[in-house]
Short mmCIF file of the C-alpha atoms (twelve columns), coordinates in Angstrom:
data_MODEL
# 
_entry.id   MODEL 
# 
loop_
_atom_site.group_PDB 
_atom_site.id 
_atom_site.type_symbol 
_atom_site.label_atom_id 
_atom_site.label_alt_id 
_atom_site.label_comp_id 
_atom_site.label_asym_id 
_atom_site.label_seq_id 
_atom_site.Cartn_x 
_atom_site.Cartn_y 
_atom_site.Cartn_z 
_atom_site.pdbx_PDB_model_num 
ATOM 1   C CA . MET A 1   -91.908  -35.076 98.809 1 
ATOM 2   C CA . LYS A 2   -92.190  -36.640 95.315 1 
ATOM 3   C CA . TYR A 3   -93.116  -39.997 96.857 1 
ATOM 4   C CA . LEU A 4   -95.812  -38.431 98.995 1 
ATOM 5   C CA . ILE A 5   -97.476  -36.882 95.938 1 
ATOM 6   C CA . ILE A 6   -97.370  -40.196 94.046 1 
ATOM 7   C CA . PHE A 7   -98.873  -41.984 97.050 1 
ATOM 8   C CA . PHE A 8   -101.946 -39.720 96.994 1 
ATOM 9   C CA . PHE A 9   -102.544 -39.949 93.241 1 
ATOM 10  C CA . VAL A 10  -102.065 -43.698 92.729 1 
ATOM 11  C CA . PRO A 11  -105.379 -44.678 94.369 1 
ATOM 12  C CA . VAL A 12  -107.283 -42.260 92.123 1 
ATOM 13  C CA . PHE A 13  -105.861 -43.840 88.981 1 
ATOM 14  C CA . ALA A 14  -106.204 -47.387 90.302 1 
ATOM 15  C CA . PHE A 15  -109.950 -47.019 90.808 1 
ATOM 16  C CA . ALA A 16  -110.782 -44.674 87.936 1 
ATOM 17  C CA . GLN A 17  -114.054 -45.376 86.156 1 
ATOM 18  C CA . LYS A 18  -114.204 -45.931 82.413 1 
ATOM 19  C CA . ASP A 19  -115.464 -43.229 80.097 1 
ATOM 20  C CA . CYS A 20  -119.124 -43.587 79.186 1 
ATOM 21  C CA . ASP A 21  -119.542 -45.174 75.785 1 
ATOM 22  C CA . PHE A 22  -123.215 -45.117 74.826 1 
ATOM 23  C CA . ASP A 23  -124.867 -47.280 72.219 1 
ATOM 24  C CA . PHE A 24  -128.005 -45.162 72.331 1 
ATOM 25  C CA . LYS A 25  -128.724 -41.767 73.853 1 
ATOM 26  C CA . VAL A 26  -131.820 -39.599 73.368 1 
ATOM 27  C CA . LYS A 27  -133.091 -36.671 75.394 1 
ATOM 28  C CA . ASN A 28  -135.961 -34.421 74.356 1 
ATOM 29  C CA . ASP A 29  -139.314 -33.249 75.746 1 
ATOM 30  C CA . SER A 30  -140.817 -36.751 75.982 1 
ATOM 31  C CA . ILE A 31  -137.833 -39.130 75.990 1 
ATOM 32  C CA . ASP A 32  -134.842 -39.390 78.303 1 
ATOM 33  C CA . TYR A 33  -132.988 -42.637 77.578 1 
ATOM 34  C CA . ARG A 34  -129.342 -43.643 77.533 1 
ATOM 35  C CA . GLU A 35  -127.854 -47.105 77.158 1 
ATOM 36  C CA . THR A 36  -124.241 -48.249 77.355 1 
ATOM 37  C CA . LYS A 37  -122.722 -50.512 74.754 1 
ATOM 38  C CA . LYS A 38  -123.324 -54.248 75.179 1 
ATOM 39  C CA . HIS A 39  -120.687 -56.254 77.032 1 
ATOM 40  C CA . LEU A 40  -120.084 -59.970 76.660 1 
ATOM 41  C CA . ILE A 41  -120.456 -61.647 80.054 1 
ATOM 42  C CA . TYR A 42  -120.632 -65.317 79.067 1 
ATOM 43  C CA . GLU A 43  -119.567 -67.559 76.215 1 
ATOM 44  C CA . ARG A 44  -119.770 -71.306 75.875 1 
ATOM 45  C CA . ASN A 45  -118.933 -73.334 72.793 1 
ATOM 46  C CA . PHE A 46  -119.423 -77.073 72.767 1 
ATOM 47  C CA . GLY A 47  -119.371 -78.990 69.512 1 
ATOM 48  C CA . LYS A 48  -121.622 -77.160 67.081 1 
ATOM 49  C CA . LYS A 49  -123.497 -75.285 69.817 1 
ATOM 50  C CA . SER A 50  -122.664 -71.768 70.971 1 
ATOM 51  C CA . ASN A 51  -124.197 -69.698 73.769 1 
ATOM 52  C CA . TYR A 52  -123.498 -66.036 74.436 1 
ATOM 53  C CA . ALA A 53  -124.878 -63.601 77.017 1 
ATOM 54  C CA . PHE A 54  -124.542 -59.827 76.807 1 
ATOM 55  C CA . ILE A 55  -125.639 -57.030 79.107 1 
ATOM 56  C CA . SER A 56  -125.904 -53.286 78.815 1 
ATOM 57  C CA . LEU A 57  -126.927 -50.702 81.401 1 
ATOM 58  C CA . ALA A 58  -129.621 -48.118 80.752 1 
ATOM 59  C CA . ASN A 59  -131.419 -45.200 82.336 1 
ATOM 60  C CA . ASP A 60  -134.999 -44.868 81.126 1 
ATOM 61  C CA . ARG A 61  -136.511 -41.653 82.526 1 
ATOM 62  C CA . GLY A 62  -134.748 -42.196 85.858 1 
ATOM 63  C CA . TYR A 63  -135.329 -45.947 86.086 1 
ATOM 64  C CA . LEU A 64  -132.078 -47.922 86.168 1 
ATOM 65  C CA . VAL A 65  -132.240 -50.965 83.909 1 
ATOM 66  C CA . LEU A 66  -130.061 -53.923 82.974 1 
ATOM 67  C CA . ASN A 67  -130.682 -55.076 79.389 1 
ATOM 68  C CA . TYR A 68  -129.970 -58.766 78.863 1 
ATOM 69  C CA . GLN A 69  -129.431 -60.546 75.570 1 
ATOM 70  C CA . LYS A 70  -128.901 -64.268 75.116 1 
ATOM 71  C CA . VAL A 71  -127.848 -65.648 71.728 1 
ATOM 72  C CA . GLN A 72  -127.825 -69.382 71.042 1 
ATOM 73  C CA . LYS A 73  -126.564 -71.002 67.838 1 
ATOM 74  C CA . SER A 74  -126.742 -74.674 66.876 1 
ATOM 75  C CA . ASP A 75  -127.031 -76.963 63.883 1 
ATOM 76  C CA . SER A 76  -130.008 -78.635 65.634 1 
ATOM 77  C CA . PHE A 77  -133.335 -77.341 66.955 1 
ATOM 78  C CA . ILE A 78  -133.188 -74.940 69.918 1 
ATOM 79  C CA . GLU A 79  -136.162 -74.716 72.267 1 
ATOM 80  C CA . ALA A 80  -137.600 -71.303 73.072 1 
ATOM 81  C CA . GLU A 81  -136.861 -69.767 76.465 1 
ATOM 82  C CA . CYS A 82  -139.435 -67.497 78.019 1 
ATOM 83  C CA . PHE A 83  -139.361 -64.988 80.873 1 
ATOM 84  C CA . ASP A 84  -142.468 -63.733 82.670 1 
ATOM 85  C CA . GLN A 85  -143.283 -61.070 85.266 1 
ATOM 86  C CA . ASN A 86  -142.078 -63.384 88.068 1 
ATOM 87  C CA . THR A 87  -138.598 -63.913 86.594 1 
ATOM 88  C CA . ARG A 88  -135.836 -62.434 88.756 1 
ATOM 89  C CA . MET A 89  -132.155 -61.734 88.263 1 
ATOM 90  C CA . TYR A 90  -129.710 -61.839 91.157 1 
ATOM 91  C CA . LEU A 91  -126.247 -60.300 91.134 1 
ATOM 92  C CA . GLN A 92  -123.897 -61.544 93.847 1 
ATOM 93  C CA . LEU A 93  -120.847 -59.415 94.560 1 
ATOM 94  C CA . THR A 94  -117.483 -60.626 95.839 1 
ATOM 95  C CA . ASN A 95  -118.296 -59.080 99.248 1 
ATOM 96  C CA . GLY A 96  -121.391 -61.338 99.518 1 
ATOM 97  C CA . LYS A 97  -124.038 -58.668 98.887 1 
ATOM 98  C CA . ILE A 98  -126.857 -59.666 96.536 1 
ATOM 99  C CA . TYR A 99  -128.845 -57.295 94.326 1 
ATOM 100 C CA . THR A 100 -132.275 -58.356 93.083 1 
ATOM 101 C CA . LEU A 101 -133.615 -57.158 89.733 1 
ATOM 102 C CA . ILE A 102 -137.176 -57.694 88.538 1 
ATOM 103 C CA . HIS A 103 -138.179 -58.563 84.997 1 
ATOM 104 C CA . VAL A 104 -139.779 -55.585 83.270 1 
ATOM 105 C CA . ASP A 105 -141.996 -57.333 80.693 1 
ATOM 106 C CA . SER A 106 -144.907 -59.656 81.378 1 
ATOM 107 C CA . ASN A 107 -143.928 -62.348 78.846 1 
ATOM 108 C CA . VAL A 108 -140.909 -62.451 76.539 1 
ATOM 109 C CA . CYS A 109 -139.651 -65.460 74.584 1 
ATOM 110 C CA . SER A 110 -136.594 -66.002 72.442 1 
ATOM 111 C CA . THR A 111 -137.153 -65.626 68.730 1 
ATOM 112 C CA . ARG A 112 -135.856 -67.997 66.084 1 
ATOM 113 C CA . VAL A 113 -133.657 -66.750 63.274 1 
ATOM 114 C CA . ALA A 114 -132.636 -69.074 60.461 1 
ATOM 115 C CA . ASP A 115 -129.082 -68.918 59.180 1 
ATOM 116 C CA . LEU A 116 -129.623 -70.488 55.766 1 
ATOM 117 C CA . GLU A 117 -126.070 -69.871 54.578 1 
ATOM 118 C CA . ASN A 118 -124.490 -71.959 57.372 1 
ATOM 119 C CA . GLN A 119 -127.618 -74.045 58.044 1 
ATOM 120 C CA . ASN A 120 -127.738 -73.080 61.718 1 
ATOM 121 C CA . ASN A 121 -130.604 -72.300 64.015 1 
ATOM 122 C CA . ILE A 122 -130.234 -69.140 66.045 1 
ATOM 123 C CA . ARG A 123 -132.348 -68.046 69.011 1 
ATOM 124 C CA . VAL A 124 -132.152 -64.519 70.392 1 
ATOM 125 C CA . LEU A 125 -133.700 -63.358 73.646 1 
ATOM 126 C CA . ASN A 126 -133.763 -59.622 74.421 1 
ATOM 127 C CA . THR A 127 -135.256 -58.442 77.689 1 
ATOM 128 C CA . SER A 128 -134.784 -56.008 80.559 1 
ATOM 129 C CA . PHE A 129 -134.529 -56.112 84.341 1 
ATOM 130 C CA . LEU A 130 -135.179 -53.212 86.705 1 
ATOM 131 C CA . PHE A 131 -132.868 -52.444 89.637 1 
ATOM 132 C CA . MET A 132 -134.806 -52.458 92.926 1 
ATOM 133 C CA . LYS A 133 -132.443 -50.854 95.463 1 
ATOM 134 C CA . ASP A 134 -131.429 -47.240 95.767 1 
ATOM 135 C CA . ASP A 135 -128.078 -48.044 97.388 1 
ATOM 136 C CA . PHE A 136 -125.639 -48.904 94.616 1 
ATOM 137 C CA . GLU A 137 -122.381 -48.124 96.420 1 
ATOM 138 C CA . ASP A 138 -121.347 -51.790 96.769 1 
ATOM 139 C CA . LEU A 139 -122.207 -52.447 93.121 1 
ATOM 140 C CA . LYS A 140 -119.797 -49.667 92.142 1 
ATOM 141 C CA . LYS A 141 -117.015 -50.881 94.515 1 
ATOM 142 C CA . TYR A 142 -117.006 -54.699 94.279 1 
ATOM 143 C CA . PRO A 143 -116.828 -57.075 91.310 1 
ATOM 144 C CA . VAL A 144 -119.777 -59.321 90.438 1 
ATOM 145 C CA . SER A 145 -119.039 -63.010 91.014 1 
ATOM 146 C CA . ILE A 146 -122.341 -64.691 90.053 1 
ATOM 147 C CA . MET A 147 -125.352 -63.703 87.988 1 
ATOM 148 C CA . GLN A 148 -128.405 -65.927 88.367 1 
ATOM 149 C CA . ILE A 149 -131.771 -65.823 86.617 1 
ATOM 150 C CA . ARG A 150 -134.646 -67.597 88.355 1 
ATOM 151 C CA . PHE A 151 -137.811 -68.421 86.480 1 
ATOM 152 C CA . SER A 152 -141.267 -68.600 88.046 1 
ATOM 153 C CA . THR A 153 -141.099 -72.387 87.538 1 
ATOM 154 C CA . GLY A 154 -138.164 -72.565 89.972 1 
ATOM 155 C CA . GLU A 155 -135.654 -73.297 87.211 1 
ATOM 156 C CA . LYS A 156 -132.335 -71.404 87.429 1 
ATOM 157 C CA . MET A 157 -129.755 -70.228 84.941 1 
ATOM 158 C CA . SER A 158 -126.440 -69.301 86.574 1 
ATOM 159 C CA . TYR A 159 -123.391 -67.555 85.197 1 
ATOM 160 C CA . VAL A 160 -120.055 -67.525 87.004 1 
ATOM 161 C CA . ILE A 161 -118.724 -64.116 86.055 1 
ATOM 162 C CA . GLU A 162 -115.109 -64.123 84.925 1 
ATOM 163 C CA . LYS A 163 -112.430 -61.510 85.484 1 
ATOM 164 C CA . GLU A 164 -111.445 -61.555 81.801 1 
ATOM 165 C CA . LEU A 165 -113.323 -63.183 78.938 1 
ATOM 166 C CA . ILE A 166 -111.497 -63.650 75.631 1 
ATOM 167 C CA . SER A 167 -113.821 -64.662 72.821 1 
ATOM 168 C CA . ASN A 168 -112.049 -66.272 69.902 1 
ATOM 169 C CA . ASN A 169 -115.311 -66.563 67.963 1 
ATOM 170 C CA . LEU A 170 -116.337 -62.925 68.375 1 
ATOM 171 C CA . LYS A 171 -112.753 -61.600 68.443 1 
ATOM 172 C CA . ILE A 172 -113.321 -59.473 71.536 1 
ATOM 173 C CA . THR A 173 -112.066 -59.304 75.108 1 
ATOM 174 C CA . SER A 174 -114.328 -58.186 77.949 1 
ATOM 175 C CA . TYR A 175 -114.018 -57.811 81.712 1 
ATOM 176 C CA . PRO A 176 -117.435 -58.977 82.975 1 
ATOM 177 C CA . GLU A 177 -116.845 -58.866 86.734 1 
ATOM 178 C CA . LYS A 178 -116.076 -55.115 86.601 1 
ATOM 179 C CA . ILE A 179 -118.837 -53.923 84.243 1 
ATOM 180 C CA . PHE A 180 -120.818 -52.295 87.042 1 
ATOM 181 C CA . MET A 181 -117.720 -50.816 88.638 1 
ATOM 182 C CA . ASP A 182 -116.670 -49.341 85.301 1 
ATOM 183 C CA . TYR A 183 -119.982 -48.239 83.798 1 
ATOM 184 C CA . PHE A 184 -122.720 -47.893 86.434 1 
ATOM 185 C CA . HIS A 185 -121.881 -44.199 86.867 1 
ATOM 186 C CA . CYS A 186 -122.913 -43.701 83.215 1 
ATOM 187 C CA . ILE A 187 -126.593 -44.325 83.981 1 
ATOM 188 C CA . GLU A 188 -126.983 -42.650 87.377 1 
# 
């Protein structure tokens, strides 16, 4: 009998969602907004150049949003990257399903920040994408394998999403492929 009880409870613990950890949460008469903490989904360091991508999930008055941040650091000049109203994000799951997200803003470009102490150039791009579908069951069940951003010019930026990402520079560990499985329930 003990083994039968364990058999029924193991699947519940194996697929348990993470507790909601919000970076920002406001609800009053005119505002209803909650946003999860940012999660590192990509890191690349080559020579004196570093690239990082972060995402957070948000609910803005019932609209489900993915907030995207790209941070680039280099000792040389970094060109600006811009997104427009035709920019799209695609999330491909391990089961093959693809979710399409549309860019919320009309035109957004990365901003330059000077790091005078270390003599680096830093570019930061903050923007948001809106989820299009109402059926999010697969997104909550299957890991994400690829995230791709397509610009209106046809240019693509692709990220292969890792199971575990250990950042020695930022001193953090994240689990990018399971972010939606773990935290999507926080914004529904």
